[in-house]
C-alpha positions in Angstrom: -91.9 2.2 -11.0 -90.2 0.0 -8.4 -86.7 -1.5 -8.4 -83.4 -1.7 -6.7 -80.7 1.0 -6.9 -77.5 0.9 -5.0 -78.7 -1.9 -2.8 -81.9 0.0 -1.8 -85.5 -0.7 -2.9 -86.7 2.5 -4.7 -90.1 3.6 -5.9 -90.4 6.5 -8.4 -93.6 8.0 -9.6 -95.0 11.1 -11.3 -97.6 13.2 -9.7 -99.3 16.4 -10.9 -102.1 18.7 -10.0 -103.8 21.3 -12.0 -104.8 24.8 -10.9 -107.7 26.4 -12.6 -108.4 30.1 -12.4 -111.6 31.7 -13.5 -112.2 35.4 -13.8 -115.3 37.3 -14.8 -115.3 40.8 -16.1 -117.7 43.2 -17.8 -117.7 43.1 -21.5 -118.6 46.9 -21.9 -122.0 46.0 -23.4 -123.8 45.2 -20.1 -122.8 41.5 -20.2 -119.9 39.6 -18.7 -117.0 37.6 -20.1 -115.6 34.7 -18.2 -112.0 33.6 -18.8 -110.6 30.3 -17.5 -107.0 29.3 -17.5 -105.3 26.1 -16.2 -101.8 25.4 -15.2 -100.5 21.9 -14.5 -97.7 21.3 -11.9 -95.8 18.0 -12.5 -93.6 16.4 -9.9 -91.4 13.3 -9.6 -91.8 11.5 -6.2 -89.0 9.3 -5.0 -89.2 6.9 -2.1 -86.3 4.8 -0.7 -87.6 1.9 1.3 -85.4 1.3 4.4 -85.1 -2.1 6.1 -85.8 -0.9 9.7 -88.5 1.6 10.9 -87.4 5.0 12.2 -89.1 7.9 14.0 -91.0 10.3 11.8 -88.7 13.2 11.0 -88.2 15.7 8.1 -85.8 18.4 7.0 -87.5 21.5 5.7 -86.1 24.8 4.5 -86.0 27.5 7.2 -88.4 30.3 6.4 -88.4 33.8 7.7 -91.3 32.9 10.0 -89.5 29.9 11.4 -86.3 32.0 11.9 -88.4 34.5 13.9 -90.0 31.6 15.9 -86.6 30.1 16.5 -85.3 33.4 18.0 -88.4 34.0 20.1 -89.3 30.5 21.2 -86.4 28.2 20.3 -86.9 24.9 18.4 -87.9 22.7 21.3 -84.7 20.7 21.0 -84.8 20.1 17.3 -81.8 22.2 16.5 -78.7 20.2 15.7 -76.1 22.7 17.2 -74.6 23.1 13.7 -75.1 26.9 13.1 -74.7 26.6 9.3 -77.3 23.8 9.1 -79.7 25.3 11.7 -79.6 28.7 9.9 -80.9 27.2 6.6 -82.9 24.1 7.7 -85.6 23.3 10.2 -86.0 19.7 11.5 -89.5 18.5 12.3 -89.6 15.5 14.6 -88.8 14.2 18.0 -85.6 15.8 19.5 -84.1 12.4 20.2 -84.5 11.4 16.5 -82.8 14.6 15.4 -79.7 13.8 17.5 -79.7 10.1 16.5 -80.3 10.5 12.7 -78.9 13.7 11.5 -75.2 13.5 11.9 -72.4 15.8 10.8 -72.0 14.3 7.3 -75.7 14.6 6.5 -75.8 18.2 7.8 -72.8 19.1 5.7 -74.3 17.6 2.6 -77.5 19.7 3.2 -75.5 22.8 3.6 -73.5 22.0 0.4 -76.9 21.5 -1.4 -76.0 18.0 -2.5 -79.0 16.3 -0.9 -82.7 17.1 -1.2 -85.2 18.0 1.5 -86.8 14.8 2.7 -89.3 13.2 5.1 -89.0 9.9 6.8 -91.9 7.9 8.2 -91.3 4.4 9.5 -89.4 2.7 6.6 -90.3 5.3 3.8 -87.8 8.0 3.1 -89.4 10.4 0.6 -88.6 13.5 -1.5 -90.1 15.1 -4.5 -89.0 17.6 -7.2 -90.7 19.5 -9.9 -90.6 18.0 -13.4 -91.3 14.7 -15.2 -89.4 11.5 -15.9 -88.4 12.0 -19.5 -86.6 8.6 -19.8 -86.3 5.6 -17.5 -82.5 5.9 -17.8 -82.6 9.1 -15.7 -84.2 7.3 -12.7 -80.8 6.3 -11.0 -79.6 9.9 -11.2 -83.0 11.1 -9.8 -82.8 8.6 -6.9 -79.0 9.1 -6.1 -79.3 12.1 -3.8 -82.0 10.5 -1.7 -80.1 7.2 -1.6 -77.2 9.3 -0.2 -79.5 10.5 2.6 -80.5 6.9 3.3 -76.9 5.9 3.6 -76.2 8.7 6.0 -79.3 8.1 8.0 -78.7 4.4 8.5 -75.0 4.6 9.3 -74.5 2.9 12.6 -72.2 5.5 14.1 -73.2 9.1 13.0 -70.2 10.6 14.9 -67.8 9.1 12.4 -69.6 10.4 9.3 
């Protein structure tokens, strides 16, 4: 679905993939028994379309491996200097983009858990979450956290936010 929410063009879609597991075991009579099970993983994908292109950048959760890498090798300039944020999140992208786009207000909202993990490529700001769209009426609430990211990313003076 495509529409406008909060002054932004927004696309929302459902995506799913299915995992199928097959196992074979002996049946005790010299033959084999094959069992197959499937599990579907549904997601809601939300894209906020920005007016101007931006560098490719994303905010990802910091894993144990990335924490160890940060200690051993640093983050090649992609740390923000905000210890609370940098402890929990890793930014992928050009160091200049990190400083330009991820201001104090956006970092604080990430630390507070009020905005989702996201990726930005050119004019497309995207996130996803597990689940389905049960009713079209829930779409504004699903899009609101990513729209907040868009507002904070596109603010002209990040230092004031």
